[in-house]
C-alpha positions in Angstrom: 0.1 0.0 0.0 1.6 3.3 -1.1 2.3 6.2 1.3 -0.2 8.5 -0.4 -3.2 5.8 -0.1 -2.3 5.3 3.6 -2.7 8.9 4.1 -5.8 9.2 1.8 -7.6 6.4 4.0 -6.4 8.1 7.5 -7.9 11.4 6.4 -11.1 9.6 5.1 -11.2 8.0 8.4 -10.9 11.1 10.3 -13.6 12.9 8.0 -16.1 10.2 8.5 -15.7 10.3 12.3 -15.8 14.0 12.6 -18.9 14.0 10.7 -22.2 14.3 13.2 -24.6 13.8 10.3 -24.0 11.9 7.1 -21.9 13.9 4.3 -22.3 13.4 0.7 -19.6 12.0 -1.5 -19.0 15.4 -3.1 -18.2 16.7 0.4 -15.8 13.7 1.1 -14.0 14.6 -2.3 -13.6 18.2 -1.1 -12.1 17.1 2.1 -10.0 14.3 1.4 -7.0 15.1 -0.6 -5.7 12.7 -3.4 -9.0 12.0 -5.0 -9.5 12.5 -8.8 -11.6 15.4 -9.9 -13.0 13.3 -12.7 -16.5 12.1 -11.1 -16.2 8.6 -12.6 -12.5 8.2 -11.3 -13.2 9.5 -7.7 -16.5 7.3 -7.4 -14.2 4.2 -8.5 -11.4 5.3 -5.9 -13.7 6.2 -3.3 -15.8 2.8 -3.2 -12.6 0.9 -3.0 -11.5 3.2 -0.1 -14.6 2.6 1.5 -14.4 -1.1 1.1 -11.0 -1.3 2.5 -11.7 1.1 5.5 -14.5 -1.2 6.5 -12.5 -4.2 6.1 -9.8 -2.8 8.5 -12.4 -1.8 10.8 -14.4 -5.0 10.9 -17.7 -2.8 10.0 -18.8 -1.8 6.5 -19.4 1.9 5.7 -23.0 1.9 4.9 -24.8 4.8 3.0 -27.6 6.9 5.0 -30.1 9.1 3.9 -29.0 12.8 4.2 -31.9 14.7 6.2 -33.6 17.6 4.2 -31.7 16.9 1.0 -34.0 17.5 -2.1 -33.6 15.6 -4.3 -32.7 12.7 -1.8 -29.0 12.0 -1.5 -26.9 9.5 0.3 -24.4 10.4 2.7 -21.7 8.7 4.9 -20.2 9.0 8.6 -18.7 6.7 11.1 -20.0 6.4 14.6 -17.4 6.0 17.2 -18.8 2.8 18.4 -18.4 1.3 15.0 -14.6 2.4 14.6 -13.0 2.3 18.0 -11.8 -1.1 19.7 -13.7 -1.8 22.8 -12.1 -1.7 26.2 -9.9 -5.0 26.0 -10.3 -5.0 29.9 -6.5 -5.6 30.6 -5.3 -6.0 34.2 -2.8 -3.9 35.7 -0.3 -6.2 35.3 -1.0 -6.8 31.4 -1.1 -2.8 31.0 2.4 -2.9 32.8 3.7 -5.6 30.1 2.2 -3.4 27.3 4.0 -0.5 28.9 7.5 -2.2 29.3 7.3 -3.8 25.7 6.7 -0.3 24.5 9.6 1.4 26.1 11.9 -1.7 25.3 11.4 -1.6 21.8 9.8 0.5 19.3 9.5 0.6 15.2 11.7 3.5 13.8 9.2 6.4 13.0 6.2 5.0 14.7 5.3 6.6 18.3 3.2 4.0 20.4 2.1 6.7 22.8 -1.3 7.4 21.5 -2.1 3.7 21.5 -0.7 3.0 24.8 -2.7 5.7 26.3 -5.7 4.1 25.2 -5.2 1.0 27.5 -3.9 3.0 30.6 -0.3 2.6 29.6 0.6 6.1 29.1 2.6 7.5 32.2 6.4 7.9 32.3 8.5 4.7 32.4 9.4 5.4 36.2 5.8 4.6 37.1 6.4 0.8 36.2 8.5 0.3 39.6 5.9 2.7 41.2 2.6 0.6 40.2 2.3 -1.6 43.2 2.3 1.4 45.2 -0.4 3.1 43.3 1.3 5.4 40.9 -0.1 7.7 38.3 -3.5 7.3 36.7 -3.6 6.1 33.2 -5.7 8.2 31.0 -6.9 5.2 28.8 -10.0 3.1 28.9 -10.6 1.1 31.7 -8.5 3.3 34.1 -5.9 2.0 36.2 -2.4 2.5 36.4 -0.7 4.5 33.8 2.4 2.8 32.9 5.2 4.3 30.9 6.0 4.6 27.4 9.5 6.8 27.2 12.7 6.6 25.2 12.9 2.9 23.9 16.0 0.8 24.6 16.0 -0.4 21.2 14.5 1.1 17.8 14.1 -1.3 15.1 14.4 -0.1 11.5 11.1 -0.2 9.5 10.7 0.9 6.0 7.8 0.7 3.8 8.5 -3.0 3.0 8.2 -4.0 6.8 5.0 -1.9 7.2 3.2 -3.8 3.9 4.5 -7.3 5.0 3.2 -6.6 8.5 -0.1 -5.8 6.9 -0.1 -9.2 4.7 0.8 -11.3 8.0 -1.8 -9.7 10.1 -4.5 -9.8 7.4 -3.5 -12.9 5.8 -3.2 -11.5 2.2 -0.7 -12.6 -0.5 2.5 -10.9 -1.0 4.4 -10.5 -4.1 7.9 -9.1 -4.4 11.1 -9.5 -6.5 14.0 -11.5 -4.9 17.2 -11.8 -6.2 16.0 -11.1 -9.6 12.9 -13.4 -9.5 9.2 -12.6 -9.0 8.3 -14.5 -6.1 4.2 -14.8 -4.7 4.1 -15.9 -1.0 1.4 -16.4 1.6 3.5 -14.2 4.7 3.6 -16.2 8.0 6.0 -14.5 10.2 8.3 -11.4 10.4 11.4 -11.4 12.7 14.2 -8.9 13.5 17.1 -10.9 14.0 21.1 -10.3 13.6 20.4 -6.8 12.6 17.9 -7.5 9.7 14.3 -8.4 9.1 13.4 -11.8 8.0 10.2 -13.0 6.3 9.1 -16.4 6.7 6.6 -17.3 4.1 4.8 -20.3 1.9 6.3 -19.7 -1.4 3.7 -20.8 -4.1 6.3 -21.1 -6.9 8.1 -23.8 -4.7 5.3 -25.2 -2.7 7.1 -24.9 0.5 8.1 -22.6 3.5 11.0 -20.4 2.6 12.6 -17.7 4.5 13.5 -14.0 2.7 15.8 -11.2 4.0 14.0 -7.9 3.5 17.3 -6.2 2.4 17.5 -8.5 -0.6 14.1 -7.7 -2.0 13.9 -5.3 -5.0 11.5 -2.9 -5.4 8.1 -2.4 -3.7 6.2 -5.4 -2.1 2.6 -5.6 -3.3 -0.4 -7.2 -1.2 -3.0 -9.2 -2.9 -6.1 -11.1 -1.9 -7.2 -11.3 1.8 -7.9 -14.9 3.5 -6.2 -16.5 0.3 -4.2 -19.0 2.2 -4.4 -22.7 0.8 -5.5 -25.2 3.7 -2.2 -26.8 3.9 -0.7 -23.5 4.7 -1.0 -23.6 8.7 1.8 -21.2 9.7 5.5 -21.7 10.3 6.2 -24.6 12.6 10.0 -24.1 12.8 12.3 -20.8 12.7 15.1 -21.3 10.4 16.6 -18.5 11.9 17.9 -20.6 14.8 19.8 -22.9 12.5 21.2 -20.6 9.9 23.0 -23.4 8.1 19.7 -24.5 6.7 19.1 -20.9 5.0 18.8 -20.7 1.3 16.8 -21.9 -1.8 19.2 -24.9 -3.1 19.0 -28.4 -2.2 20.0 -29.6 1.3 22.8 -32.1 1.9 22.7 -34.2 5.2 26.0 -33.3 7.3 26.6 -35.7 10.3 28.6 -34.1 13.1 29.7 -35.8 16.5 29.5 -33.8 19.6 31.5 -35.0 22.8 29.3 -35.8 25.7 30.1 -32.8 27.8 28.7 -30.7 25.0 25.6 -32.8 24.1 22.7 -31.2 25.4 24.1 -27.8 24.3 24.4 -29.1 20.7 20.9 -30.6 21.2 19.5 -26.9 21.9 21.6 -25.2 19.2 20.2 -27.8 16.6 16.7 -28.4 17.6 15.8 -29.7 14.3 18.4 -32.2 13.8 18.0 -35.8 13.7 20.0 -37.1 16.9 21.6 -40.4 17.3 23.3 -41.2 20.9 26.4 -43.2 21.3 27.5 -45.5 24.0 29.8 -43.2 25.5 27.1 -40.1 25.7 28.5 -38.3 22.6 25.6 -37.7 20.1 25.7 -37.5 16.2 23.6 -34.8 14.7 22.4 -35.2 11.2 21.8 -31.3 9.8 20.4 -30.2 6.5 22.9 -27.9 5.1 22.6 -25.4 2.7 24.8 -22.6 3.9 28.5 -24.1 4.5 29.9 -21.0 6.3 27.1 -21.0 9.1 27.7 -24.7 9.6 31.7 -24.0 10.1 30.6 -21.5 12.7 28.2 -23.9 14.3 31.5 -26.5 14.4 33.8 -24.2 15.4 31.6 -22.9 18.4 32.1 -26.4 20.1 36.1 -26.5 19.5 37.6 -29.8 20.0 34.3 -31.3 20.9 32.9 -31.4 17.5 33.9 -33.4 14.6 32.3 -33.4 10.8 32.1 -37.1 10.1 30.3 -37.0 6.7 30.1 -36.5 3.8 33.7 -36.8 2.9 33.6 -33.7 0.8 32.2 -31.6 3.7 34.6 -33.1 6.3 37.6 -32.0 4.1 36.2 -28.8 3.5 36.1 -28.1 7.3 39.6 -29.4 7.8 41.0 -27.1 5.1 38.9 -24.1 6.8 40.4 -24.8 10.2 44.0 -25.4 9.0 43.7 -22.0 6.7 42.9 -20.3 10.1 45.5 -21.8 12.2 48.0 -20.7 9.6 46.9 -17.0 9.7 47.2 -17.3 13.4 50.9 -18.5 13.3 
């Protein structure tokens, strides 16, 4: 969704909320920037905006007769009870959790204070430690203790692609983008920020399988498609490949067997949760890993030092030995 359209939808929302009585389409065109002066083009765009806004609010925007209009005219407005979320009934502990989360991490360019104020989490961060002693009173729905949203400890970068893909994930819409020169049509499942980058876990329709995409490798804009278009077999990500980076990539995976000594066996199990594991008589384990990215496998093996040994395939074992030998040579 383009920035211009977002601004137009937000302005339309505000105009409809401010209307005490139904206002006509002509009045809406005059008050909302961005609509065409051509009546046919305006009506087409307005009907699309009205439908999308109704979908987002979960309540259709219906026409109402304008009182006293001759000839009769239809008008539009939004009643607050149809546009605003009901009080979610958060407990003081839940409001505290919202405040702490908003104070700790924030998307770049997005100020959460208006949203947190509506659930009573709008006071200064110091109020978090004072909540048990009856700290300040929040101004949001439900009353209770206001809990802080101050300067975040971490601010995550967020560009238009991140915002668009969040929309696709939440609304279960398809997404289309160019990735490494190839157009991909996907069912977005999860966005995650890790290792300084945004990643999208999605079901790739062209490959009929789940794939992981780095957003900084996408070319151009992301387009969202139909809502509720997920096929039945797409249930959401079962595993998170970011926890096993050697499995990332589009190419075929090869099985690599790695033995880990008994004293590090449990740590290895935790570091490779999707590995197939065999336990040997002395307590050591052999991990069968599906590897697409060799540098990530090297880092995994190096992390266990002398307690890890690549067993097979022979070519991979030779690659690891050569790599470690080169590192040792540079050290000398």
